[in-house]
C-alpha positions as CSV (number, residue, x, y, z in Angstrom):
1,X,-20.9,15.4,20.4
2,X,-18.1,17.5,21.9
3,X,-17.2,20.9,20.5
4,X,-13.8,22.5,20.2
5,X,-11.8,19.3,20.1
6,X,-9.3,19.2,17.3
7,X,-7.6,16.2,15.9
8,X,-5.7,15.0,13.0
9,X,-6.5,12.3,10.5
10,X,-3.1,10.6,9.9
11,X,-2.4,9.6,6.3
12,X,0.6,7.1,6.2
13,X,3.1,7.5,3.4
14,X,2.7,3.9,2.7
15,X,-1.1,4.3,2.6
16,X,-1.9,1.1,0.7
17,X,0.9,-0.9,2.5
18,X,2.2,-3.9,0.6
19,X,-1.2,-5.0,-0.9
20,X,-0.4,-3.7,-4.5
21,X,2.9,-5.7,-4.5
22,X,1.1,-8.8,-3.3
23,X,-1.5,-8.4,-6.1
24,X,1.1,-7.9,-8.8
25,X,3.1,-10.9,-7.6
26,X,-0.1,-13.0,-7.8
27,X,-0.6,-11.9,-11.4
28,X,3.1,-12.6,-12.2
29,X,2.8,-16.1,-10.5
30,X,-0.2,-16.8,-12.7
31,X,1.7,-15.7,-15.8
32,X,4.6,-18.0,-14.9
33,X,2.2,-20.8,-14.4
34,X,0.6,-20.2,-17.8
35,X,4.2,-20.1,-19.2
36,X,4.9,-23.6,-17.9
37,X,1.5,-25.0,-19.1
38,X,1.7,-23.4,-22.5
39,X,5.2,-23.2,-24.0
40,X,4.2,-20.5,-26.4
41,X,3.7,-18.1,-23.4
42,X,7.1,-18.9,-21.8
43,X,8.6,-15.7,-23.2
44,X,6.0,-13.7,-21.4
45,X,6.6,-15.7,-18.2
46,X,10.4,-14.9,-18.4
47,X,9.7,-11.2,-18.5
48,X,7.9,-11.2,-15.1
49,X,10.8,-13.0,-13.3
50,X,12.9,-10.4,-11.6
51,X,16.7,-10.6,-11.6
52,X,17.8,-11.9,-8.2
53,X,21.3,-10.5,-7.9
54,X,23.3,-7.5,-8.9
55,X,25.3,-9.7,-11.3
56,X,22.0,-10.7,-13.1
57,X,21.0,-7.0,-13.3
58,X,24.5,-6.1,-14.7
59,X,24.5,-8.9,-17.2
60,X,20.9,-8.3,-18.4
61,X,20.0,-4.7,-17.8
62,X,17.3,-4.7,-20.4
63,X,15.5,-7.6,-18.5
64,X,15.7,-5.6,-15.3
65,X,14.4,-2.4,-17.0
66,X,11.6,-4.3,-18.7
67,X,10.6,-5.9,-15.4
68,X,10.6,-2.5,-13.7
69,X,8.5,-1.0,-16.6
70,X,5.9,-3.6,-16.0
71,X,6.1,-4.1,-12.2
72,X,6.0,-0.4,-11.1
73,X,3.0,0.8,-13.2
74,X,1.1,-2.3,-12.2
75,X,1.8,-1.6,-8.5
76,X,0.7,2.0,-8.9
77,X,-2.5,0.9,-10.7
78,X,-3.3,-1.7,-8.1
79,X,-2.7,0.8,-5.3
80,X,-5.3,3.1,-6.9
81,X,-7.7,0.3,-7.3
82,X,-7.1,-1.0,-3.8
83,X,-8.1,2.2,-2.0
84,X,-11.5,2.0,-3.5
85,X,-11.9,-1.7,-2.9
86,X,-10.8,-1.5,0.7
87,X,-12.9,1.5,1.7
88,X,-9.9,3.8,1.9
89,X,-10.9,6.1,-0.9
90,X,-11.9,9.7,-0.5
91,X,-15.6,9.1,-0.4
92,X,-15.3,6.3,2.1
93,X,-13.1,8.3,4.4
94,X,-15.4,11.3,4.1
95,X,-18.4,9.1,5.1
96,X,-16.4,7.7,8.1
97,X,-15.5,11.2,9.3
98,X,-19.2,12.3,8.8
99,X,-20.4,9.3,10.8
100,X,-18.0,10.2,13.6
101,X,-19.3,13.7,13.5
102,X,-15.9,15.1,12.5
103,X,-15.4,17.8,9.9
104,X,-12.7,19.8,8.3
105,X,-12.6,23.4,9.6
106,X,-13.4,26.0,7.0
107,X,-15.5,23.6,4.9
108,X,-19.2,22.7,4.9
109,X,-20.2,19.5,6.7
110,X,-21.0,17.8,3.5
111,X,-19.7,14.4,2.4
112,X,-19.1,15.7,-1.2
113,X,-17.1,18.7,0.1
114,X,-14.9,16.5,2.4
115,X,-14.5,13.9,-0.4
116,X,-13.3,16.6,-2.8
117,X,-10.8,17.9,-0.2
118,X,-9.6,14.4,0.8
119,X,-9.2,13.3,-2.8
120,X,-6.4,15.9,-3.2
121,X,-4.4,14.0,-0.6
122,X,-5.5,10.4,-0.5
123,X,-5.2,9.7,-4.3
124,X,-1.8,11.2,-4.5
125,X,-0.5,9.5,-1.4
126,X,-1.9,6.1,-2.6
127,X,-0.2,6.4,-6.0
128,X,3.1,7.5,-4.3
129,X,2.7,4.6,-1.9
130,X,2.4,2.1,-4.8
131,X,5.4,3.6,-6.4
132,X,7.6,3.5,-3.3
133,X,6.6,0.0,-2.3
134,X,7.2,-1.2,-5.9
135,X,10.6,0.3,-6.0
136,X,11.5,-1.0,-2.6
137,X,10.4,-4.5,-3.5
138,X,12.2,-4.5,-6.9
139,X,15.4,-3.1,-5.3
140,X,15.2,-5.9,-2.7
141,X,14.9,-8.5,-5.5
142,X,17.7,-6.9,-7.6
143,X,20.1,-6.9,-4.6
144,X,19.6,-10.6,-4.0
145,X,18.1,-10.3,-0.6
146,X,17.3,-13.3,1.5
147,X,13.8,-14.2,0.5
148,X,12.5,-11.5,-1.8
149,X,11.8,-7.8,-1.7
150,X,8.1,-8.6,-1.2
151,X,8.9,-10.9,1.7
152,X,11.0,-8.2,3.4
153,X,8.2,-5.6,3.0
154,X,5.7,-8.0,4.4
155,X,7.9,-8.8,7.4
156,X,8.6,-5.2,8.2
157,X,4.9,-4.3,7.7
158,X,3.7,-7.0,10.0
159,X,6.3,-6.0,12.7
160,X,5.2,-2.4,12.4
161,X,1.5,-3.3,12.8
162,X,2.3,-5.4,15.8
163,X,4.3,-2.6,17.4
164,X,1.4,-0.1,16.8
165,X,-1.1,-2.5,18.3
166,X,1.0,-3.2,21.4
167,X,1.6,0.6,21.8
168,X,-2.1,1.2,21.5
169,X,-2.9,-1.5,24.2
170,X,-0.3,0.0,26.5
171,X,-1.8,3.4,26.2
172,X,-5.3,2.0,26.9
173,X,-3.9,0.2,30.0
174,X,-2.1,3.3,31.4
175,X,-5.0,5.7,30.7
176,X,-8.4,4.0,31.1
177,X,-10.2,7.1,29.8
178,X,-8.5,6.6,26.4
179,X,-10.3,3.3,26.0
180,X,-13.5,5.1,25.1
181,X,-11.7,7.1,22.4
182,X,-10.1,3.9,21.0
183,X,-13.5,2.2,20.9
184,X,-12.7,-0.5,23.4
């Protein structure tokens, strides 16, 4: 244990990444499948199909608003659920910090205290993350982007993760002492 070293715990604005959108799109795909198998559910299946061009949004604004009214809250809800399923919730992060013998200055070294402190930030950021990703995905769909809004978010997210990994490896190569900090 080393005393006096200060660090930061980075919380990304898109904390849950594109996972909520992927989960909602999976639910929508299942609803569309049920709509094709059971004609009585075809109306429900039509609601979860986004308009794919500005002309469709302009010609059927109620359909676009209804899609948004279902899509956005589901993304926010799945974002909240995902942080707990993926071990990204306040309690999990507090336990990870405790295991790494890190603590928050001015607070007791107790998991419950850290959890309470972290919940102020992590829950809000995860809900905001779900909202932002949902709106970006829907906007991409509404503008008739090549592929879909979800596809664009996935491509950008994967490219960003690859860039971060390459940067991390370059730092480890340039500064061998950093390898220990990175766990390599």
